[in-house]
N, C-alpha and C positions, 0 to 999 in steps of 0.2 A: 375820769371823774363822775360820781353817782350825781346822777340829775331825774327831775321828776319828767313824766314821758306819758301823754295822752295816746291810746291805741285802740282801735276797734275790731270788733271779731270779723276775721274772715271765714272760716269755717271750723267744723270741730268734728270730730268722729272718734268712736271708740276703734282703738287699736290691738288691743289684747282685753282680757278679761278684768273689769273697771277700772280702765286706763284709758282716759280721754287723751288724744290729741288736740290743741287748740292753737290756730294761727292767727296772731294778729297784726294788722297793718299799722306801723307807727303813722301819727298825724301832726302831733307836735311835740317835740321836733321830729320831722319827717324820718330823720336814720339815727341809728347809735352807733357807736364804737364798742366791741369789747371783745373779751376773750374767750375762747373756748375752755368751758369748765365755771365759767362764771352764773351768779344767779341774779335773780331779783325779788325785790318785795313787792305784793300786790295790795294795794290798799284796799281794803273794805269797804263799802258804802253803809254810811249811817254810824261809821266807828272809826275811833281813832288806833283800830290795830291793825295789824298787816301781817299778810304771809308769805312766806318764802318759798320759792323755786327755781330749781335748776333750768337755765335757759336750755331748753333741748335742741335748739339749732344752730346753724352754722354762723360764725360771724362774717361769713364770706355775703350772707344773707342780711345786709344792716338797716333795710327798710321794715323788715318784718321780723319776727318775734315769735318762738313756737315754745309750748311748754305741756310737758306731758302731766297730768294730773290724776292722782289715784282717787276713786270714788271711797268717801269716809263721811256718811251720813251725819256723822257727829262734830265733824271739822267745820267750824266757820268758812275758812278759806275753800276748801274743797265743793263745800255745797254752794257757794257762790258763784264759783267758777263752772261748775256743772248746768248751773241754772242760766248762764248767759245764751244768747242768740246771735246769730250774724248781724252785725251792725250795731250790737252793743258797745257802748265804751267803756274802758278802764284807765285806770291810773296805774303807772310803774314808778318804781324808783331802782332807778340801775345804772351801771352794773356793779356788782359787789362780789368780793370773795377774793380770796390770793392762790386759791387751788386750780388754777387755771392751767392750761398745756404749755409746757416749756418746751416749746419746737423749735427752738435755737439749738438745743442741746443734742436733737437728732440722734437721741438713745435708743435702746429697744425699751418696749415697754409693755408692761402688764396692767390689764384695767379688771376691776372686780367689781361687781354690781349685784345688789341683791334688790329684786321685784323693782320696784319703782326709780332705784336709784341708777337705773339705767339711763335716766334723763340724764343724767352729768355726763354719761360716756357719750353718749347718743351725740350730742354736740362737737365732743373731740373725735370721734370717728368717722363723722360725715365730715368734719375739716379736712382731716389727713387723709379723705379719700379724694376729696375735690383739688385738693394742692397735691396730689400725687406722693405722699410724702408716707404712706405705706408701703412703697417700694423699697426694697433694698435694707429691711430691717426686720427682725424679731416683733409680733407684736401677738400677745395672748390676750383674750377677751373671755373671762369668766363670768358668766351671768346666771344665779341663781333665783328659783321661783319656787314654789309651792307644786303648781299644775305645768303642764304644757302650755295650756292655751292662756297663760300670764306672762308666757315668754314675747319680748319685743323684737320684734323685725327680724327673726328669724331667716325667711327668704332673703334678704340683703346682707346678712352678716354671712351666709352661706356663697352667696356671688364675691364678697371680698375675699374669702378664702380661695375660690377659683382665681381670681384676678390677681393676687399678689400671695407668693409664695410662702411667704414668711406670715402670712396672717392666718390666725389660731383662732375658732370659736368654741369655746365649752359651754356649753348649757349644762346646768345639772338641777333636777326636780329631788325634792325633799318626801314630798307627800304622795308620789304617783306610783303605783306599782307595775302599770303596762307601760313601760318606757325604755327603750333601747339603750339611751344613752347612760351619762353619768348621776349617779343617784346620792342625796345626802347633803350635809352641809356645804356649801361653797367654799368654807374656809379649808375643810377637811379634802376637797378636789384640788383646790388649788396647792396645797403640801404634798399631794400625792405626784401632782402631774409637773410641777415647776421644778427645776433642777436646784442644788443647795448653794450654787456661786450666781447671787443677780447683782452682785457689784457692778456699778456703773448702768443698771436698767434704771428707770422710772416705773412708779407704780401710783395710779390712781385708783381711789375705791369710795364708793357710796352705799348708803343702807341704813339699815340702823347701826345707833353709835356703838351697840354691842358687837356688831358684825363687822364694822371698821376697824374698831379696837384688836378683834381676834386676829384679822386679816395683818393687822400693822404686827402684830407681836408674832405672825407666823413668818413673813417674809423679813423682816428685821433679825428677829432673834433666831431664827431658823434657817435663813436663805442668805445672808451676807448684805440683805439691803441696805443702803445708806440711809440713815432715818430722815435726813435731809431731802431724800429724792423720793419719798412717799407723802403724795398728796392727796388731804380729804377735807371737805368744809364742814365742821359741824354747828349747823345750825337748825332750826327748828321749822321742819318742814310739816307741821301737824302729824 
């Protein structure tokens, strides 16, 4: 059930180009139950507006919340969060969203994210790793960005690929020539590399609405993914 929470900043640092990772300690109440893949609303000071962000941390850590925030000087939410210092207090409304991880299904999974949409996927992958639920299944994670320095947690993803035989991390860049990996739009890379029969799979996607719609069309119409097994929240992250 959604509730208002008071939290304070514990730490913040840049984790890629223009992406800030902020850790909050929950104060009142001191813990919150949420599902991997849900999001929250940040109450903006001196305003009746809210900004919405995917929860980037695992629900196993229910006394802290992590957010990945993309720098946007024109966005009130991003500007506010980038201005915060350790010890500053913030109000959230959480949890929100129905596009959370369906862990009880035990299905093979394809994750597709563009840029800061990786925040939504991060919560689920960290949770699955902590629960050892990446073992014994196929999990393909496609992450798109313009340039390499925008990619998130590359080292961690490569570690997971070594740890779990079925985990595959596929980054793709659209605007960098000196890159040995996949190039082009992430939807095109997904279409090229994924098999044609994804019936029985689950898919989770985050990014721009146009990207998510293109991914849904590719998987559902071209790869036999059941529409009910495609998960994505269309909220307004600024």
